[in-house]
N, C-alpha and C positions, 0 to 999 in steps of 0.2 A: 597371779597364780592363778590356773584356768581351772575350771569346774572339773573337769574330768581328770586333771591329775591328784586334785583335793581329793575325791571322791574314791579315787583309787588309794590313795596311800591311806585313806582311813581305814580303806577294807583289810590291806594287807597289814596296816599296824594291827590291827582285829585278830588275823589270821595267825602273826608271830606271836602274839599275846597269849593266843589257844593252845599254840605248840611249847611255849616256854612252862606254861602252868601246865602241860602235859608231860614234857621232859624234868620238870623241875620238881613239880606236886604228886604225880600219880606213874609216874615210873621213875623213884629212888630204886626201884631196889626189882631186880629179872624176877617172875613170877610167872606162873601159868594161868593165863587170863581165863576166869569161869566164865559159862555161857550166862548167869546173873549179870558179870559185870559188863560182858560185850555186847548184851539187850540193853542194859540202862546208857550204856554210849552210844549205841548206835539211835536211841531213842532221841538222847541231847543233840545228833548230828542234824537227824532231819526235823527235829523244831526249828535250829538255827537256820537250818534251809528255808522254811517254811516265814518261819520268823522277817529274812531277806524276801520273799516272795509279796510281803506284804509292806516293806521298804521301799522295794520296785513298784509295785499295784500304786503306793500314794506320793512317791516322794524321787519318784525313778527320773524324774526332769533334770533333778542335778546332777546324773552320772555324766552328761554332756550340757549340761549349763543352758538348759528351755527356761528361756525369760519371756518370748514373745511367741507371735504367729510367724514371724519369719525365722527364728531361732528355729521353731518344731519341724516347719516346711521342711529346713536344711538337713535333718537330723532324717526326718523321715523318707527324704528322697535317697541318702546316702544307705542308710542300711535298714529302713522297711517299708520298702515300694508296695508291701502289700496292705497298707493303713491306708485308709480313704480320709480323709480332712474334710473338715464341715469349715466351705470357704467363709470368713469373717466370722466364724466362732470359735476361739480360741481356747473358753474353757473347755467344751465335746470334743473338740479336736486331741486338746491335752486328755482328756479323760479316756478314749479312744486308744492315743495312743500308747498312755500306761499299762491301760488292760492287759493288750498286745505282747508290750516287753515282758510285763510279769508273765504271763502265759508263757510267753517264751523263754524264759529265766528257768520257770520248774519243767516244761518240756524237757529241755535240756538236761537239766539236773537229771532229769528222770531216765533218760537216755543214756547218760554216763555211766549214772549207778548201776542200770541195766548190764550194760557193756563191762562193769566191772569185775560182776561175776566169773565173767568167764577170764579174767584175769585169777582172779580168785582160785579158780580150779587149779590153774597152772599152776600158783604160789606154793597150795599145796601139793604140789608133783614137786616142786622144787625142793621148798623141808624138806618130805620126804626123802627124797634121792641122796641128799646131801648130807644126812643123818641128824638134822639140828635141832636140840633139845628143846620142847616147847616153850622152857619157860624164857628163850633166847629169843623165840618169836617177835613178842613186841616190841624190843628194842632195834630188831632188823627194819622191823615194816614203819619204825617211826623215822629214821634214816630213809628208808626208802622212799616214801611219802613226801618228805620235806624237799630229794632229788626228784622227783613226780613235779612238785607244782613247777619248777626251776623251767624243767623240760617243758611243760606245759605251755605255761610264759610264753617261750620263746615261740613254738610253735602255733599257737593262738593267733599272735599278733603278727606274724610273720606267712600268718594264712588267711588273716584279716587285712592284710595291706596287698596281699599277691590277687584275691578277690576282687579287692577296691579296682585295681590296676587291670585284671582281665577274666571279663566274668565265668570266659568260658572255663577255666578251671574247676568251675562247679560242674562239669559235665567229666571231666576227668576222675572226683573224687566221687561222684555218682557212680560212672562205671565201677571205679576201684569197689566201695562199699557192695554192690551187687554183686559183684565176683568175687568178695570173703563175706557172702552171707552163702552162697553157695557153695563154696571151698566147708565153710562151716557145718552146713546142712551133709553134706556129705560125707563127712569126716565126724559125724555125730559121736557114731559109737566107736571110734576110733581110740584105744589104751593109751592114755597120757604119760608117757617113759620120759626119763631123762636117762642118757647115759654120763654119769661127770665126767669120767675121763677125755669123754668124746665133745664136752660140750668146748664153744667157741673162746666165751669169756674164761674158762679156765685154761685154755691153752693160753688164752693172750698173757693172761695174768703168770701163768708158769713163765712164760719166756721174758717179759718185762720190769717184773717185781720180785723179790726175795720174798718168799711162802714158807710162813713156819708150815711144819708138814704136820700138825694136829692143832685143833680147836683148844683154847684158852678160856676158860669160863664164856663169857661174855663180851671179852677184848677184841675189837680189830686189831690193835696191831701191838705189838709186842717186841720188846727190846732185849736182844742178846750180842754179848761181848762188844758193847757198844754200839751195834748197829740191828736200825728199826726194822722191822720186818710185818708184811700184812698178816693175818689168818687166816683160814679157810672161811674163817663168819665174815670176812669181809668181801672175800671171791664169791660167796652167797648174796650178799647186799648188791655187788656188782651186778650178777646175774639177774637180781629181781629188777635193777635198775635198765638194766638192756632190755628185759622183758618188757616194763612199761615204756617204754622208746618204741616198742615194735604194736603196742595195743595204743599209745598216742599217733599214730598211723591210723588205726582204726576210727578211733573215739573221736578225734580231734573233728576230723572231715564229716561226723555223722550230727555232732552239735550244729555244725553249720550247716545244715540242711533246715536246721530248726530256725536258725538266725543269723544276719549276716553282719549282726552288731558283734566287734570283736569283745565287750567288754562285758554286754551279756553270757557270751561263750566262756571266758574265762572264770566270772563270777561262778555260772552254772558248775563246771570242769572242777574248781577247787572246793568246793562243797561236796563234791560226789568222791573227791581223795580222799578228805580228809573225814569223812566217814567209812573210807574204806578199810582199813585197820580191824573196826569196832566189828565191821560187817564180815572179815575175814572171822575173825573167830566166833559170831555168830553163827556162821555158816558151818562150819569148819564139819559139825558134828551131827549134821542135818542134812547137806549137799544131795546126799544119795539119796535122799526126797523128792527130788525138782526133776528125774532126770530128762524131762521134756523139756526141761530149761534152753536147754543148746540150742535143739530145734526151734523154741520164741525165740531166740537171741539172734537167727540165723534169718525165721523170715523178719525181725527187728531191722536188721542190715539190709534186706531186699526192700523193704520195704521205705527207709530212708534213700537206698541208693536209687532207686525208682523214682524217687519225689525230686532230688537234686536233677534227672536227666530231664525231669517233663518238668522244671518248674517256671519254664514261659509259660506253659499251657493252663498250669496251677491256677497259674497268677490273673490269666486271663480267665478263667470260672469262675475266680473269686475263691479259692480253698485257702479257709482260716486256718490260725495255727491253731486253736482249738479243737478242728478235726484230727490235728497230725497227735494232739494229745490222748483225745479220743481213741485214736487207733493201737497207739503205743501201748495204753492200758490192757486195750482189747485180746493185742498179742500177748503181752506177757500175764495176765490172769487167766489166757485158756492155756498155756502151757504149766503154769502151776495147780492148776484146778485137772489137768489132763493127767498131771505124776499123781497127784493124789488119787483120784477116781479109777487110774492104773497102776497102782506099784510095781515095781520092780520085783521079780519071785526072790523070794529072801537068800535063795542061793546064789544070785548074782550077783545081791549087795555083799555075800560073804567072802567073795572072790575080791572082786576091786576092794574090800577094806584090808585082804591077805594082798593083795599085791601092794597098795600102797604106803603098806608097816614096815616093808624090807626097809632096814638102814644099810647106807650103802655109803656111808662115811667111807669107807676105806680105798675106794675108789679116786674119791678124791686129793685125800694125801699120796697115793703112788704118781699122781704126777705132778704134783708142785713141789717136791720133795727138792 
């Protein structure tokens, strides 16, 4: 059994254990998640990510089964060409590699976590647009995150294999991220709205499935006259999965700008995704305070896209992983501080909240009857 497979299997068992613990112990009943509960769980997930950072920092060689200078050199040539090894000094070379790998993990985690904020913006709009009761948010997000993990696994390892075979793909990713950053900046002040009766997932569900015309508590399925039907809540879950698929097209290439190691990309993505649900409840009531955050995320995507486009030049001048970490933290810090120093006028905040709180559940049932 290879070291990579064993490390990966242990990691997946940990993830499955945490999800089962959440589902079996903490999600036995539907309830509205309080700000205090969300803050506590957000702290737990961030702490677990930091613990994993130290695992990579001191035991990251176990991921690829590095045991000597030759195996270390092979891994570096494949995934970490920016790392300069010390010829003949395995211990020092390993220290340099592990320091870089742990920085790549925490930087990738920060990038994914930051980009998840934009995902949260959209999820809030989805829930409000479809009139989902707040006490059912937690269940929908749990299954949405489970689907996201499976999709990220596929995206990341296919992307990693593609980059290994054709490095020019990095230029395509870079151009796409730069374009996405420009588009996000230009649309930063646009109202995010969804018309349920026109959403492609709603139309697809109405055409291919038997959909019950109204919500049935927290149930995704309902049995009527011996026939199983999906509920509008399951349609909302499908829309969230579809939305995450779209966001993965941005976020996965973004982390590949930090590291070419698909295992580090996957670990950083999963920790960020697992913290997404608690962060959703944590930020829901204070999101309006950070109105410059979308501008910051646009700048973040532009930086990452530019880094991918110029990766050969940056490698030649010795651009280090920690520089990316400092720039990313700086961009996010500036956008948050600017939001607090220059808050939105109370009138603008009131208009946004009034728009967001309009329940539109009738429109979805009109389509799926």
